[in-house]
N, C-alpha and C positions, 0 to 999 in steps of 0.2 A: 731214650733220653734218660740220663742218670738222674736220680732223685737224691735229695739231701738225706743224710743219715739222721735217725731220731736222736735227740739230745740225750746224753747219759745223765741220769739224775743222780746227784750227789746224795750221800747218806742223810744229810739234813732235810733234803727235799723228799726223799723216799719215805721218811717217817711220817710226813704229812699226808702222803698219798695212800698209806695203808689204812684200810677201813678200821675204825675204832681206835686209831692211834690217839694217845692222850697228848694234849697240847703241852703239858708240863714236861714230857719226855723230850720234846724237840720244839722249843719256842720259836715262833716265826720272827725272823729278824725285823726290826722296825724299819718302815719305809722312810725314805728321805722326805722331809716336809716339802710339799710342793702343792700348787693349786691343781685341781682336777683338770684333765685335758682329754681331748679326743684323739686316740692313737689308733693307727691302722697297721695291722699285721698282715704281711703277705708271705705265706709259706705253704708249700704243697703237702706238707706232712701234717695231718690233722692232729696227731698227738702232740707235736711240738707247738702248734698254734694254740691248742687248748691249755697247755701248760703255761705258755707265755701270757696268754690272756688272763688266766687265773691270777698270776702274780701281779699283773698291772691293775686288774679290777680290785684286788685286795688293797692296793695303794690308793684307791678312790678314782681311778681313771675310767673313762668310757672307752671301750675297745670294740673295734670292728675288724672282721677277719675276711680275707680273700684268698683264693687258691694260687694265684700266679701274679707275675709282674704286670701283665696287661690289665687285669682287673684292678690292680692297685693304681695304675695310671688313670683309668676311667673314674675311679672313686675320688681321687685327688682333684680331678678336673671339676667335680661337682662342688668343691669347696668345703670348708668347715673342718679340715683335718689339721691337727697341731703337730703331729710327729708320725713318721713312717718307719716301721721296722721291716726290713727286706731280707729274706733268705737269699743267698747268692745263687744257688742252683735251683731253678724252677722251670717247668715246662712253658712253652710259648714264648715267654719273655723272661730272660734271666734277671736276677737282682741287679747286676751291674748295668745292664741296658735300661732297666726301669729307673735306676738311680740317675742315669744320664738324662733320660727324658724328663723326669720330675724336676731336676735342677733347671732344665731349660724352660719348663712351664712356669717357674716361680722366680723369674728374674727380678720382678718388682718387689718381692717379699722374701721372707726367709722361712723355709720349711725344712726342719731337721730330718735327715735321712740317716738311719743307723743300719748298717749291714750286719746280719747274723749268719754265721756259717761255722762248719766244723773245721774249715781250713785255718791253720794257725801259722803258716809260713809267712815270712816277711814280705815276699813278692806279692802274695794275695792281698795283704793289708795295704801295701803301697799302691797297688792297682786300684783298689776301692777308693782310697783317699784322693787319688789323682783325678778320678772322674767326678768328684764332687761330694762323696760321702762325708758326713760330719763326724761319724764315729764308727767303731768296729767292735763287735762283741763276738767272742768265740764260744762255741759249744764245747763242753758243758759250761754253762755260765753260773756264776754265783748270784743268788737272788739279790743280796745286798749291793753287789757291784752293778748289776743290771739296773736296779732302781736308782742308784746314784748317777749312772750315766744318763738315764732318761730324765731325771730331775735336772741335771746340768744342761742338757739340750733344751729343755723347756724353759729354763731360766734365761738362756741366751736368746731364745725366741721371744720371750716377753720383753726383754731389753730392746731387741731389734724392733719389735712392734711399737714400743714406746717412742723410740727414736723416729720411726717412720711417721707416727701420729703427730709428733711435735714438728717434724719437718713439713708435713702437709699443712699444719696450722700456721706455721711461719710463712710458708709460701702464700697462703690465703691472705694473711695479714699484710703481706707485702704489697697487695693490690686492692685490699678491701678494708673498709673502715670497721673497727671492731664493734662499735655500738649499733650501727644501722645496717651493716653488711653491704652497704653500697660501695662502689669503687672509691678509692682514696685519691688524693692529689697526685701521687706518683703515677698511678695508672692513667689518670685523666690527662696529665701532661703528655704522655706518650700517645695516647689514643687521639687526643685533640690534634696533635701534629699530623698524624696519619690521615685523619678525616679532612683536615684543611688542605693537605697536599692533593688528596683525591678530588676535592671540590675544584681546586685550581686546574688540575689536569683535565678533568672532564667537563669543566665549565658548568658545574651544578650549583644550585643555591644551597645555603648552609646557614643555620641559625643556632644561637646559644641563648639559654635562659639562665639568669642568675636570680636565685630565690633566697630571700632573707626572712627569718622569723622575727616579727616585730615584738619588742619588749621582752625578749627571752631573759634578759638579766633580771627584770622585775619578777618573772616567774620563779627564777632561782632564788631570789632574795626572799620572796614571800612564801612560796610553796616548797622550797627546797630543791636540791639537785635532782632528786628522783622525779619530781614533776617536770623539771627542765628536760631531763632525758626522755621522759614520756612524750613531751611536746615534740622533741626532735624526731622520735620514732614515728609519731603520728604523721608528721609532714613527710618523712621519708617514704612511709607506706603509701601515703596519698599520691606522691609523685610517681611511684612505681605503677599505680593503677591508671595513670593518665598518659602513658607513653607507649611507644611500640617496642618490640624486641630489639630493633636495630638502633634505637636511641640509647645514649649513654647517660646514666645518672650517677653523679659522684658527689660526695660530701666535700665541699670546697673550703670550708672553715668551720669554726665552732657552731655557728647558727646559719650558715650559708650552704646552698646546694647549687650545683651547676648541671644543666641538662644540655646535651649536644644533640641537635636535630639535623641529621643528614638529609639532603634532598628536600628541604623545606623552605617555601617562599614566605613572604611577609604575612599574607593572610593566614597561612597554616600555622606559623609561629605564634600569632596573636591568639588563634583559637586554642592552641595547646596551653599557652600561658593563662588564658582565662579559665580553662578547664582545671588546671592545677590550682589556681587561685580559689576557685569554688570548692574543690575537693579538700583543700587544706584549711579552710576557714571553718572553725568550730571550737568547741570548748575542750581544753586539754584535760588530761587526767590530773586530778588534784593530788597534792602531797599529803603526808600524814603528819601528825604532831598535835599536841594539845593546844599550843598557842595559835596554830592556824585554824583549828576548829573553833576556838574562842572568837577569833576575828570573824569567822563566817557567821557565828551566832549573833555577834554584835551588829552585823549588817542586816540581820533579819531576813536574809534571802538564802542562806546556806552557800553563798558563792564566795570565792576567794578574791580579796582586793589585790589588784596588780598595781601597786604604787598609785599614781594619780591618773592612770590611763584606763583603757577599756579592760574588761575581764575576759574577753573572748580571744581565742588563738587567731592571730591574723598574720598574713604574709605580704611582702612586697616583691614584685617581680620586675627585673630589668631584662629587656630583649635587645639583642644585637644581631645584625644580619650581614651575610656575605653573599654576593659582592655588593658593596655600597661605596660611596665616594670616599669616606674617611676610613674604610677598613680594607687594608691591603695585606695584612699578615695575621698570624694567630694571636700575637700579643696585642695587636690593635683591636682584634675582635673581643678579647677579654677586657681590654680597657673600655671599649664601647659598652659592653654589658654592665661593667662596674659603674660607669658614668650614668647609665640609664637607671640602675638601681639606686644610686645616690640621689638622683633627681626625684625618684618616687618617694624616697625617705624624706627629702626636704619638703615635699608637698604634703607631708603628714602621714605617709606610709599607708599600708593596706590598699595598694593600687598597683596598676601595671603601667610601665613606661617603656616605650620603644625608641631605641637609638637608630635613627635613619636619616635620610636627607631632609625629611620633615619630621619634627618631633611629634610624638603622639603619646598622650598620657590620659588615662581615664581610670575610673573606679567602677568595675562591673557591679551589677546588682545580684544579690543572692536569691532574688525572686525569679519567677519564670520569665519576666521581661528585663532585659539588660539595659538599664539606663546609664549612659556613659557621661561622665563628668569631664568634658573637654575644657582645658584652660591653657592660656599661653605658657610657654616653657622658657625659662631663663637659659641663656647659652651656657653650656658646660664644656664645649669644645669649639674651636674656631669654625664658624659658618656651619655648624652641625645641627643646631636646634633652630627651628622656625615654628611659627604658630601651627597648631595641629590642623590637619586636613579635616574638612567638615563631613566627609563621607563616612557612614557607619561601617564597622567591620563586623560582618555576620558571623555568629558562632554556630550556625547550622551546618550539618554535614551534607555532602553532596550525595547524589543518588546512588553512586557506586559504593557508598560506605566509607569513603575517605574524606578527610578534612580538606577544605579548599587550600590549595598550595602545598599539599603534602603528597609525596610519592612513596611508594613502597607499601608493604602489607599493613 
């Protein structure tokens, strides 16, 4: 198997290699300004590898060396390589074959591959570029030119990585809310349609919870937007802890969240609603500012005044179910959840309201015993609300570890 010829060192390089040579006699050309990178050199000629590695290390790069193309492929597969320099003629796996494999391995990203060889004919250059090589360096190479080409490839890679990062960020933002990292309304609309069609097809129960933060505007006015954002994050994290992996949690509006509960009956949806209500009820993170601290001192309690209302973080929950008499479509399900939430807010907030054939509205207790406040419900849709059923809804879990009326893990 033929091996590559050692590179012929030019006079400027030879002066540096001579022992005792003075730097003033042959100054080292300045390297192109670039950020340090991890560069892999594949060459079966040890002298050529060491020479090339010395030049790149002098420019501040981290250099790894291997003997052939196969070792180069194995090393790139481990990750963490920013650029590859391949000699064309190597045992086991040639530089051209290694380049073809490397380009196939990095379809989702950009890994610059530069071919280094003594061949200077046009056909060899064209062949290397056709199989995917990003640049071509001929031996003997000038140090300044080599560093400039390496810097150019690294600059292109950095730009490509920045574009890929921004693309991934925009793709995430297209389906996620930036503040809470929950799904946004765009994703919710698509997913809710899919879940509703699946429930129709397989005749499975389906529930939606619409959750609203009470007096969030007062939090923003008194404690600042930072405290309002902290309250939103607190509720979002609390909802996450109360649902299954198959459930869908999305930010539905500024202070509203919607939870989609596949395969969930009436009893299960009420249990989840009560669990969320308990988890999200608490004191929010206070804001900063001298005026707000002065208000807290004036109260004598160190607590923040929330307009004329309570000072604790509270939520209201509206529950809608499918199938039910007045819910025959996805839009009807959302309207039902919104009507239930509106009714809970009209009753004073900080409570749970279920939209079903029989209206059910109550305020759970934060203590160990849940005392429900049942009261008649004013009609919010034709023949949809009737006085609440007098049977209690248990919040205990069944023996198999699942909530009553809930299927799945």
